[in-house]
MARVEXDREN-335635 format. One line per 10 residues: their letters; for each residue x, y, z of C-alpha. Coordinates in nm, 3 decimals. Layout:
MARVEXDREN-335635
a	X:Y:Z; ... $
END
This chain:
MARVEXDREN-335635
mksrtllesf	-6.522:0.878:-5.749; -6.435:1.003:-6.096; -6.729:1.119:-6.306; -6.762:0.964:-6.650; -7.006:1.211:-6.801; -7.087:1.581:-6.769; -7.422:1.491:-6.612; -7.248:1.289:-6.342; -7.019:1.583:-6.272; -7.321:1.805:-6.213 $
nyafagviya	-7.483:1.536:-5.996; -7.173:1.514:-5.775; -7.154:1.893:-5.752; -7.520:1.922:-5.647; -7.467:1.638:-5.399; -7.189:1.843:-5.242; -7.413:2.147:-5.208; -7.694:1.936:-5.059; -7.452:1.772:-4.813; -7.330:2.111:-4.695 $
lktqrnmrlh	-7.688:2.232:-4.650; -7.789:1.923:-4.455; -7.490:1.906:-4.224; -7.368:2.265:-4.182; -7.580:2.510:-3.982; -7.381:2.807:-4.109; -7.447:2.700:-4.466; -7.821:2.706:-4.400; -7.786:3.052:-4.246; -7.596:3.169:-4.555 $
flatvavlla	-7.875:3.044:-4.781; -8.143:3.213:-4.568; -7.941:3.534:-4.579; -7.914:3.494:-4.957; -8.293:3.470:-4.991; -8.339:3.775:-4.767; -8.080:3.978:-4.962; -8.233:3.888:-5.300; -8.582:3.979:-5.180; -8.453:4.308:-5.039 $
slllkigktd	-8.278:4.386:-5.368; -8.608:4.339:-5.552; -8.810:4.547:-5.305; -8.556:4.831:-5.295; -8.496:4.817:-5.672; -8.118:4.838:-5.659; -7.920:4.896:-5.980; -7.761:4.631:-6.201; -7.408:4.705:-6.082; -7.504:4.678:-5.715 $
flvliltiaf	-7.695:4.357:-5.787; -7.393:4.207:-5.964; -7.171:4.294:-5.666; -7.423:4.129:-5.432; -7.431:3.811:-5.642; -7.050:3.789:-5.650; -7.034:3.850:-5.274; -7.293:3.580:-5.207; -7.101:3.335:-5.423; -6.781:3.429:-5.240 $
vitaeminta	-6.930:3.351:-4.898; -7.098:3.024:-5.001; -6.783:2.905:-5.179; -6.572:2.980:-4.870; -6.815:2.787:-4.651; -6.813:2.486:-4.882; -6.432:2.482:-4.896; -6.429:2.500:-4.517; -6.666:2.201:-4.505; -6.449:2.005:-4.748 $
ieatidlits	-6.134:2.074:-4.543; -6.304:1.967:-4.219; -6.433:1.646:-4.379; -6.088:1.563:-4.518; -5.918:1.616:-4.182; -6.182:1.408:-4.003; -6.122:1.130:-4.258; -5.747:1.132:-4.197; -5.756:1.143:-3.818; -6.007:1.149:-3.536 $
kyhpvaaiak	-5.748:1.256:-3.279; -5.648:1.610:-3.194; -5.344:1.732:-3.379; -5.216:2.092:-3.370; -5.160:2.100:-3.747; -5.513:1.971:-3.810; -5.646:2.238:-3.574; -5.453:2.505:-3.765; -5.601:2.387:-4.096; -5.955:2.396:-3.959 $
nvaagavlva	-5.903:2.734:-3.793; -5.758:2.889:-4.108; -6.049:2.754:-4.315; -6.297:2.893:-4.062; -6.108:3.224:-4.071; -6.154:3.237:-4.447; -6.529:3.208:-4.399; -6.519:3.483:-4.138; -6.333:3.715:-4.377; -6.583:3.642:-4.655 $
atvavfvgyl	-6.880:3.701:-4.424; -6.731:4.028:-4.295; -6.683:4.152:-4.650; -7.043:4.053:-4.725; -7.169:4.257:-4.430; -6.984:4.568:-4.552; -7.110:4.518:-4.907; -7.467:4.477:-4.781; -7.436:4.786:-4.564; -7.301:5.003:-4.847 $
tffpkidpli	-7.567:4.871:-5.086; -7.881:4.879:-4.875; -7.829:5.139:-4.602; -7.859:5.448:-4.829; -8.200:5.317:-4.942; -8.320:5.198:-4.601; -8.207:5.495:-4.389; -8.469:5.744:-4.519; -8.745:5.485:-4.469; -8.676:5.406:-4.102 $
prvidmlqqt	-8.811:5.733:-3.951; -9.126:5.697:-4.166; -9.174:5.338:-4.048; -9.129:5.447:-3.685; -9.388:5.724:-3.729; -9.628:5.477:-3.889; -9.585:5.230:-3.602; -9.643:5.495:-3.336; -9.951:5.625:-3.516; -10.102:5.278:-3.552 $
payltligli	-10.409:5.240:-3.326; -10.306:5.092:-2.992; -10.574:4.825:-3.004; -10.406:4.664:-3.306; -10.085:4.622:-3.112; -10.284:4.495:-2.814; -10.450:4.232:-3.033; -10.109:4.124:-3.161; -9.979:4.105:-2.804; -10.277:3.897:-2.690 $
ltviaviagk	-10.227:3.655:-2.979; -9.858:3.628:-2.891; -9.935:3.558:-2.525; -10.182:3.289:-2.630; -9.911:3.134:-2.846; -9.667:3.145:-2.553; -9.913:2.980:-2.313; -10.003:2.715:-2.570; -9.635:2.649:-2.637; -9.555:2.603:-2.268 $
allkcgtplq	-9.855:2.375:-2.222; -9.768:2.158:-2.521; -9.389:2.150:-2.492; -9.366:2.135:-2.110; -9.007:2.256:-2.111; -8.803:2.524:-1.940; -8.830:2.694:-1.603; -8.971:3.035:-1.510; -8.623:3.191:-1.532; -8.445:2.977:-1.792 $
ggmpsghaal	-8.539:2.803:-2.113; -8.885:2.738:-2.247; -9.121:2.949:-2.452; -9.062:3.241:-2.485; -8.707:3.365:-2.432; -8.693:3.637:-2.169; -8.351:3.754:-2.289; -8.485:3.798:-2.641; -8.790:3.983:-2.511; -8.585:4.224:-2.296 $
stsaatvisl	-8.320:4.289:-2.562; -8.586:4.350:-2.827; -8.773:4.582:-2.592; -8.454:4.783:-2.532; -8.376:4.793:-2.904; -8.731:4.910:-2.979; -8.701:5.193:-2.726; -8.367:5.296:-2.876; -8.515:5.295:-3.226; -8.827:5.488:-3.134 $
lsrnglitml	-8.633:5.753:-2.944; -8.341:5.792:-3.184; -8.532:5.771:-3.517; -8.192:5.703:-3.670; -8.137:5.428:-3.925; -7.782:5.338:-3.827; -7.864:5.327:-3.455; -8.168:5.112:-3.527; -7.961:4.867:-3.729; -7.692:4.844:-3.459 $
asflvflvae	-7.954:4.786:-3.190; -8.115:4.515:-3.403; -7.776:4.351:-3.452; -7.727:4.336:-3.075; -8.067:4.167:-3.042; -7.955:3.909:-3.298; -7.636:3.844:-3.100; -7.837:3.789:-2.780; -8.073:3.551:-2.959; -7.785:3.365:-3.122 $
srvekeihtw	-7.611:3.320:-2.786; -7.926:3.168:-2.632; -7.964:2.925:-2.920; -7.590:2.849:-2.932; -7.593:2.749:-2.563; -7.902:2.534:-2.630; -8.099:2.725:-2.368; -8.362:2.822:-2.626; -8.466:2.730:-2.977; -8.513:2.980:-3.259 $
pevlvgavvg	-8.897:2.973:-3.227; -8.859:3.055:-2.855; -8.634:3.355:-2.915; -8.853:3.474:-3.204; -9.167:3.466:-2.989; -8.976:3.642:-2.711; -8.868:3.911:-2.957; -9.226:3.960:-3.076; -9.352:3.993:-2.717; -9.082:4.248:-2.633 $
flltllvfqi	-9.150:4.450:-2.946; -9.529:4.454:-2.911; -9.524:4.543:-2.540; -9.283:4.831:-2.593; -9.471:4.957:-2.897; -9.800:4.944:-2.705; -9.651:5.156:-2.425; -9.527:5.415:-2.673; -9.863:5.424:-2.849; -10.054:5.473:-2.525 $
mg	-9.813:5.725:-2.375; -9.759:5.906:-2.704 $
END
């Protein structure tokens, strides 16, 4: 539909953004990442040049995702059957998003890591020096939330699915041990990334939901931290 006024043009453009947000999970993840990056840039007080690079990178990723969505919608409109050329078009569009996201990760690393790295050992020391009873209280509250969730949702089995995610708890526990022992910013970030991949795989396979993996991660973190506080 051709827009007759400038206001209609803006309305159609915003409708496209809203459609992508409503229908595309990756688009919602990009927007959540955008909010997190902007908050981090404010907290860490990055310079104007770094902030400009972040804004351009964010726009690059979101634009790539929206173009990918438009290409997929166009192909689905033309044909509902599998066609190798249609598959190539979709794969290339998805590849463009992957390239943009990879660039964004490197930009974020180069921008934030120099500021975060010196803080990580201090945060680890602060966590280990926190009174153990505070961690115990947090763990008790988490367990209560888990029990309440299982009672209300009535889903999952002892070894698969349900609240909380055991995979998320174990991977977070391992990542916490690695972080506390290494006291290294880069190692901590890599371990955290592996935890995210485990959580994403559980959600992707529809074995768990994001609240289930988040609660599992909290349980794993608090239990491991409590052990280190008591033994340390």
